[in-house]
C-alpha positions in Angstrom: 54.8 -57.8 -24.9 55.6 -60.2 -27.7 53.8 -63.5 -27.6 56.1 -66.4 -26.6 57.1 -68.6 -29.4 56.0 -66.1 -32.1 58.7 -64.0 -33.8 57.6 -60.8 -35.3 57.6 -60.5 -39.1 61.0 -59.3 -40.3 60.9 -57.0 -43.4 63.3 -57.1 -46.3 66.8 -55.9 -45.9 66.1 -52.7 -47.8 63.1 -51.9 -45.7 65.1 -52.6 -42.5 67.9 -50.2 -43.5 65.5 -47.4 -44.5 64.7 -46.8 -40.8 66.7 -43.9 -39.2 69.6 -44.3 -36.8 71.3 -42.0 -34.4 74.7 -42.8 -35.6 75.6 -45.6 -33.2 78.4 -48.0 -34.4 76.1 -50.8 -35.3 77.3 -53.1 -38.1 75.0 -55.8 -39.4 76.4 -59.2 -40.0 76.6 -60.8 -43.4 73.7 -63.0 -42.5 71.5 -60.0 -41.7 71.7 -58.1 -45.0 72.7 -58.5 -48.6 76.3 -57.8 -49.5 75.2 -55.3 -52.2 73.3 -53.2 -49.6 75.4 -50.5 -47.9 74.5 -48.8 -44.6 74.4 -45.1 -45.5 71.5 -43.8 -43.5 73.6 -42.3 -40.7 72.0 -39.2 -39.3 74.1 -36.1 -38.7 71.8 -34.7 -36.0 72.7 -37.4 -33.6 71.8 -35.2 -30.6 68.1 -35.3 -31.4 67.7 -39.0 -30.4 67.8 -40.6 -27.0 69.1 -44.0 -25.9 67.0 -47.1 -25.2 67.7 -49.1 -22.1 68.7 -52.8 -22.6 68.5 -55.7 -20.2 69.9 -59.2 -20.7 67.7 -62.3 -20.5 67.9 -62.3 -16.6 67.0 -58.6 -16.4 70.6 -57.4 -15.7 71.4 -54.0 -17.2 73.5 -53.8 -20.4 74.8 -50.7 -22.2 71.9 -48.6 -23.7 71.6 -48.7 -27.5 70.2 -46.5 -30.2 66.6 -46.4 -31.3 67.3 -48.0 -34.6 69.1 -50.9 -33.1 66.3 -51.5 -30.6 63.8 -51.4 -33.4 65.8 -54.0 -35.4 66.2 -56.3 -32.4 62.5 -56.2 -31.9 61.8 -56.9 -35.5 64.1 -59.9 -35.6 62.7 -61.4 -32.4 65.9 -61.0 -30.4 64.3 -58.7 -27.8 61.0 -58.1 -25.9 59.6 -54.9 -24.7 60.3 -54.7 -21.0 59.0 -51.2 -20.1 57.4 -48.5 -22.2 58.5 -45.2 -20.5 61.4 -44.9 -20.4 61.5 -47.4 -23.2 63.4 -50.6 -22.2 63.9 -53.8 -24.1 65.1 -57.2 -22.8 67.3 -59.4 -25.0 66.5 -63.1 -25.1 69.9 -64.3 -26.3 72.4 -62.3 -24.4 73.9 -62.4 -20.9 75.8 -59.6 -19.1 78.8 -62.0 -18.7 79.1 -62.1 -22.5 78.8 -58.3 -22.9 81.2 -55.4 -22.8 80.2 -52.5 -20.4 81.5 -49.0 -20.2 81.7 -46.6 -17.3 78.2 -45.0 -16.8 77.7 -42.2 -14.3 74.3 -40.8 -13.0 74.5 -37.1 -12.2 72.0 -35.2 -10.1 71.1 -31.6 -9.5 68.7 -31.6 -6.6 66.1 -28.8 -6.3 63.1 -27.8 -4.4 60.5 -28.0 -7.3 62.5 -30.2 -9.8 65.5 -32.4 -9.8 67.6 -32.8 -12.9 69.1 -36.1 -13.7 71.6 -36.9 -16.5 72.8 -40.4 -17.4 76.2 -40.1 -19.1 78.9 -42.3 -20.5 82.4 -41.4 -19.2 85.6 -41.4 -21.2 88.9 -40.3 -19.8 91.9 -39.4 -21.9 95.3 -38.1 -21.1 96.6 -34.9 -22.7 100.1 -35.8 -24.0 101.4 -32.3 -23.8 100.3 -31.4 -20.3 99.6 -34.8 -18.8 96.2 -33.7 -17.5 93.2 -36.1 -17.5 90.4 -34.9 -19.8 86.9 -36.3 -18.9 84.5 -36.3 -21.8 80.9 -37.1 -21.1 78.4 -38.5 -23.7 74.8 -37.9 -22.6 72.7 -41.0 -22.8 69.5 -39.7 -21.3 68.2 -36.4 -19.7 65.5 -36.5 -17.1 63.7 -33.8 -15.1 61.8 -35.0 -12.0 59.1 -32.6 -10.8 58.3 -33.0 -7.1 54.9 -32.5 -5.4 56.1 -31.3 -2.1 53.9 -28.2 -2.3 50.8 -30.5 -2.8 51.8 -32.6 0.2 52.2 -29.4 2.4 48.8 -28.1 1.3 47.2 -31.4 2.0 48.6 -31.6 5.5 47.6 -28.0 6.2 44.1 -28.8 5.1 43.9 -32.0 7.1 45.0 -30.1 10.2 42.4 -27.4 9.7 39.6 -30.0 9.4 40.8 -31.8 12.5 40.9 -28.6 14.5 37.3 -27.9 13.5 36.1 -31.4 14.6 37.9 -31.2 17.9 36.4 -27.8 18.5 32.9 -29.3 18.4 33.4 -31.0 21.8 33.5 -29.0 25.0 35.9 -29.6 27.7 38.2 -31.8 25.6 41.5 -32.2 27.6 44.6 -31.0 25.9 46.9 -33.7 24.7 50.2 -34.3 26.3 52.9 -32.4 24.5 55.6 -35.1 25.1 56.3 -36.2 21.6 59.8 -35.7 20.1 61.0 -36.2 16.6 63.7 -38.9 16.0 67.1 -37.8 14.8 67.2 -37.2 11.1 63.4 -36.7 10.8 62.2 -34.7 7.8 58.8 -33.2 7.2 56.7 -35.3 4.8 57.1 -32.7 2.0 60.9 -32.8 2.4 61.0 -36.6 2.7 59.1 -36.8 -0.5 61.9 -35.0 -2.4 64.5 -37.4 -1.0 62.3 -40.5 -1.6 61.3 -39.7 -5.2 64.9 -38.8 -6.2 66.3 -42.0 -4.6 63.5 -44.0 -6.2 64.5 -42.9 -9.7 68.2 -43.4 -8.9 67.4 -47.0 -8.0 65.3 -47.4 -11.2 68.0 -46.1 -13.4 70.5 -48.4 -11.7 68.2 -51.4 -12.6 68.0 -50.3 -16.2 71.6 -49.1 -16.9 75.0 -50.3 -15.6 75.6 -47.3 -13.4 79.1 -47.4 -11.8 79.2 -44.0 -10.1 77.1 -41.1 -8.9 77.5 -37.3 -8.8 75.5 -34.9 -6.7 75.5 -31.1 -6.5 75.7 -30.3 -2.8 74.0 -26.9 -3.0 74.8 -24.8 0.0 72.4 -21.9 0.2 73.5 -19.3 2.7 70.1 -17.9 3.6 71.4 -15.0 5.7 73.9 -14.2 3.0 71.1 -14.2 0.5 69.1 -11.8 2.6 72.0 -9.3 2.9 75.0 -10.1 0.6 77.2 -7.5 2.4 77.0 -9.4 5.7 80.3 -11.0 6.9 82.1 -12.0 10.0 80.6 -11.3 13.4 77.5 -9.7 11.7 76.1 -13.2 11.6 75.6 -13.1 15.3 74.8 -9.4 15.6 72.1 -9.1 12.9 71.6 -7.1 9.8 70.8 -3.7 11.3 73.2 -3.6 14.3 74.7 -0.1 14.4 72.3 1.2 11.7 68.9 2.7 11.8 66.6 1.6 9.0 66.9 4.9 7.3 70.7 5.1 7.5 70.9 1.5 6.3 68.7 2.2 3.3 70.7 5.4 2.4 73.9 3.5 2.4 72.4 0.6 0.6 71.0 2.6 -2.3 73.9 5.0 -2.6 72.1 8.0 -1.1 70.2 8.8 -4.3 66.7 8.3 -5.6 66.4 4.9 -7.1 63.7 6.0 -9.6 65.3 9.2 -11.1 68.9 9.1 -9.7 68.8 12.6 -8.2 71.2 13.3 -5.4 71.6 15.9 -2.6 67.9 16.1 -2.0 65.8 14.9 1.0 65.0 11.3 0.4 62.0 9.4 1.7 61.5 5.7 2.5 59.3 4.0 -0.1 57.9 0.5 -0.5 59.0 -1.3 -3.7 55.8 -3.4 -3.6 53.1 -1.1 -2.2 51.6 -2.0 1.2 48.1 -1.5 -0.2 48.8 -4.5 -2.5 50.3 -6.9 0.0 53.8 -5.4 0.4 55.5 -5.8 3.8 57.7 -3.5 5.9 60.6 -5.9 5.6 63.9 -4.2 4.8 64.1 -6.1 1.5 61.0 -4.3 0.4 62.1 -0.8 1.3 64.1 1.7 -0.7 64.7 5.5 -0.8 63.3 8.0 -3.3 62.8 11.7 -3.7 59.5 13.4 -2.7 58.4 13.9 -6.3 58.9 10.3 -7.3 57.4 9.1 -4.1 54.2 11.1 -4.8 54.1 10.2 -8.5 54.5 6.5 -7.7 51.8 6.5 -5.1 50.6 2.9 -4.7 51.7 1.7 -8.1 54.0 -1.3 -8.4 57.5 -0.4 -9.5 57.0 -2.3 -12.8 54.0 -0.1 -13.6 55.7 3.1 -12.5 58.8 2.5 -14.5 57.2 0.7 -17.4 59.2 2.8 -19.9 62.5 2.2 -18.1 62.9 -1.6 -17.9 66.7 -1.3 -17.2 66.1 0.6 -14.0 63.3 -1.8 -13.0 65.7 -4.7 -13.4 68.3 -2.9 -11.3 65.8 -2.2 -8.5 64.4 -5.7 -8.5 67.9 -7.2 -8.3 68.1 -5.6 -4.9 64.8 -7.2 -3.8 65.3 -10.4 -1.9 63.9 -13.6 -3.4 61.8 -15.9 -1.2 63.9 -18.4 0.7 61.4 -21.2 1.0 63.1 -23.2 -1.8 66.5 -22.6 -0.4 65.5 -23.9 3.0 64.0 -27.1 1.4 67.3 -27.8 -0.5 69.3 -27.1 2.6 67.2 -29.5 4.7 67.4 -32.4 2.2 70.8 -32.2 0.5 72.7 -34.1 3.2 69.9 -36.7 3.7 70.0 -37.4 0.0 73.8 -37.6 0.0 73.9 -40.2 2.8 71.2 -42.3 1.0 73.3 -42.2 -2.2 76.4 -43.3 -0.3 74.4 -46.2 1.1 74.1 -47.6 -2.5 77.7 -48.7 -2.3 78.7 -46.7 -5.5 81.3 -44.0 -5.7 79.6 -40.6 -5.0 81.1 -37.4 -6.3 80.0 -34.1 -4.8 80.5 -30.6 -6.1 79.3 -27.1 -5.5 76.7 -25.1 -7.3 79.4 -22.6 -8.3 81.3 -25.3 -10.1 78.2 -26.4 -12.0 77.5 -22.8 -13.2 81.1 -22.4 -14.2 81.1 -25.6 -16.2 77.8 -24.6 -17.9 79.1 -21.3 -19.0 82.5 -22.7 -20.2 80.7 -25.3 -22.3 78.0 -22.8 -23.5 75.1 -25.0 -22.4 71.7 -23.5 -21.7 70.2 -23.3 -18.2 68.1 -26.4 -17.6 67.7 -28.7 -14.5 68.8 -31.8 -16.4 71.8 -30.0 -18.1 72.8 -28.6 -14.7 72.9 -32.2 -13.6 75.2 -33.1 -16.5 77.5 -30.2 -15.6 78.0 -31.3 -12.0 81.5 -32.1 -10.9 84.6 -32.6 -13.0 83.6 -32.0 -16.7 85.8 -31.1 -19.6 83.5 -31.7 -22.5 79.9 -32.9 -23.0 78.6 -34.5 -26.2 75.1 -35.2 -27.4 73.2 -33.0 -24.9 70.8 -31.6 -27.6 68.3 -34.3 -27.1 64.7 -34.6 -25.8 64.2 -34.4 -22.1 62.0 -36.9 -20.3 59.8 -34.9 -18.0 58.6 -36.9 -15.0 55.9 -35.4 -12.8 55.2 -37.0 -9.5 51.4 -37.4 -9.4 50.9 -39.8 -6.4 49.0 -43.1 -6.4 45.7 -41.7 -5.3 44.2 -41.2 -1.9 42.7 -43.5 0.8 40.1 -40.9 1.4 36.7 -41.9 0.0 34.9 -38.7 0.9 35.0 -35.4 -0.8 34.8 -32.4 1.6 33.7 -28.8 1.3 36.1 -26.0 2.3 34.5 -26.2 5.8 35.2 -29.9 6.2 31.7 -31.3 5.6 31.1 -34.2 3.2 29.8 -33.2 -0.2 30.3 -36.5 -2.1 31.6 -40.0 -1.9 33.9 -42.0 -4.1 33.5 -45.6 -5.2 35.1 -48.3 -3.0 37.0 -49.7 -6.0 39.8 -47.8 -7.5 39.5 -49.6 -10.8 36.9 -49.4 -13.5 36.7 -51.8 -16.5 40.2 -52.9 -15.9 41.7 -49.4 -15.8 43.1 -47.3 -12.9 43.5 -43.6 -12.7 47.1 -42.9 -13.8 47.4 -45.7 -16.4 48.9 -44.8 -19.7 46.4 -45.7 -22.4 45.9 -45.2 -26.1 42.4 -44.4 -27.3 41.4 -44.8 -31.0 38.0 -43.2 -31.3 36.5 -44.0 -34.7 33.4 -41.8 -34.7 31.9 -38.8 -33.1 33.3 -35.4 -32.3 36.0 -37.0 -30.2 37.3 -39.1 -33.1 41.0 -39.4 -33.3 43.9 -41.1 -31.5 44.6 -40.0 -28.0 47.6 -41.1 -26.0 48.2 -40.2 -22.3 47.3 -40.5 -18.7 43.7 -41.7 -18.0 41.3 -40.6 -15.2 38.6 -43.2 -14.8 34.9 -43.0 -14.0 32.5 -45.7 -12.9 30.3 -44.8 -15.8 33.0 -45.8 -18.3 33.5 -42.3 -19.6 37.2 -41.5 -19.1 39.4 -38.4 -19.4 42.8 -38.6 -21.0 45.5 -36.1 -20.3 47.3 -36.0 -23.7 50.3 -33.7 -23.1 51.9 -31.4 -20.5 51.6 -27.7 -21.0 54.0 -24.9 -19.9 52.0 -24.5 -16.7 52.5 -28.1 -15.7 48.9 -29.1 -16.4 47.8 -31.4 -19.2 45.5 -31.0 -22.2 42.5 -33.1 -21.1 40.3 -34.8 -23.6 37.1 -35.8 -21.7 34.3 -38.1 -22.4 36.1 -41.0 -24.1 34.5 -44.4 -23.7 36.5 -47.2 -22.1 35.9 -49.5 -25.1 38.2 -47.3 -27.2 41.1 -47.5 -24.7 44.0 -49.9 -24.8 46.4 -50.2 -21.9 50.0 -49.1 -22.6 51.5 -49.0 -19.1 50.2 -49.4 -15.6 50.1 -46.4 -13.3 53.3 -46.0 -11.2 52.7 -42.7 -9.6 54.3 -40.5 -12.3 53.2 -38.7 -15.4 55.5 -38.6 -18.4 56.1 -36.3 -21.4 58.9 -35.4 -23.7 60.1 -31.9 -24.0 62.7 -30.2 -26.2 65.4 -27.7 -25.1 64.6 -24.5 -26.9 67.9 -22.7 -26.9 71.3 -24.1 -27.7 73.4 -21.3 -26.3 73.8 -20.4 -22.6 74.9 -16.9 -23.5 71.6 -16.1 -25.2 69.3 -17.9 -22.9 67.8 -17.2 -19.5 66.1 -19.5 -17.1 62.7 -17.9 -17.7 63.1 -18.1 -21.5 64.1 -21.8 -21.2 61.0 -22.6 -19.3 58.6 -20.7 -21.6 60.3 -21.6 -24.8 60.1 -25.3 -24.6 58.4 -27.2 -27.4 56.2 -29.7 -25.7 55.3 -33.0 -27.3 53.4 -36.0 -26.2 55.8 -38.7 -27.4 55.0 -41.3 -24.6 56.4 -44.3 -26.5 59.5 -45.0 -28.6 59.4 -42.5 -31.5 59.5 -44.2 -34.9 58.5 -47.6 -33.6 57.0 -49.6 -36.4 53.2 -50.1 -36.1 53.6 -53.9 -36.1 56.0 -53.8 -33.2 53.8 -51.4 -31.2 50.8 -53.6 -31.6 52.7 -56.6 -30.5 53.5 -54.9 -27.2 49.9 -53.9 -26.3 
């Protein structure tokens, strides 16, 4: 934060204009620059920059600005750094009453593992020839919120197992009264976490940007339809295999031919797609039909190994295999709870189906990403400036009350310190370490994990697997606090592909270029030091 009463040093006009801009319509006044100097440094790749949140002097949200404008406001002493990630500035000479605001919509694509958020500026025009309303969206910021519901579920399972072991140590313990009921609307902790974290970020963005409307994808997963796409009508009550034996069902399902070689009019045998010897089940979704020769040749090999030279047929077979429905159930359980919480904000909430989102994405030729799915929710005719970095937000939690580390059997193996801070730092703080000597010399920026000894670990970036590159053994005297821990880890990622027709979901995840830009890119060194 800038010191009160001390304006930062303002460079010359030529130096100020040499900084990059993202093409925003900012026109310096005559008093700011020389008349002979012309503003010509407008970048053409405006989609590669993100917006900066702006607050007035009373912390009321204004319209986001470009990075260059935020940099110039900081240099001239007209703004202070309010928040580092996402980068937010606070003007000292502006009120919301004296500012012009535009319609801003926050769009959400809820998911089981990650939720995509897109902050967009709306512009509606009328087509003179047809009279139709055309809605054009300009993306201001893309965010991807990664949930930790699986970690919560595993922690509850482990806690229950430890408790059962302790209760089993006492003989003749009376059984507890099974008279407890769940209140209406109750959600499991792992599901409530998804609703809570999503709503928390909606409220944060409403504090930092003048959001006037919300959009949510009300994903309706038909789990029984996903198990058997042919099911319809009364078959919902009668079950999948009513009127069929398993063998007859499989023969009709797979076209009465061997799925491996395609031969017809031969005796067919039931085969497991994923071998039972390697964990496969007898579920109908794991069964298929094959000829005797292929069945014997396949033996207990997975289908990917057996048909390694025929990838097209492997994809066709696996397309029939049923995907796990755990994620679908999680979305089904939370979508209406989140929708009701969004309506309670008092803003206009637009809802749309997942099919509409997919149609918009393909019409606009946009790659498959959680955040871009959020931008495509609802009524969309055109989207601008979506080729920009994505703020990846990973829910990490705020630590644990438990001060004892346990073995897998539930016995104590170590104890933690009573204090959660060491040398003024907390685990989860964002720090910058400048190591001047030794094999760890260099500049490290990221999330810190503290030790009472003063030797810290810094997670510098987020990998494709979701874990960070940890730099260990950095002494606390080299660390400078950038931002206090708030229960989330941050990193910037780039969208690899720019075409939806040449991109798949797997390629989008694996092809991301990951960076560790945890502060405003391009911020002058003098300004960044003033905010420490």
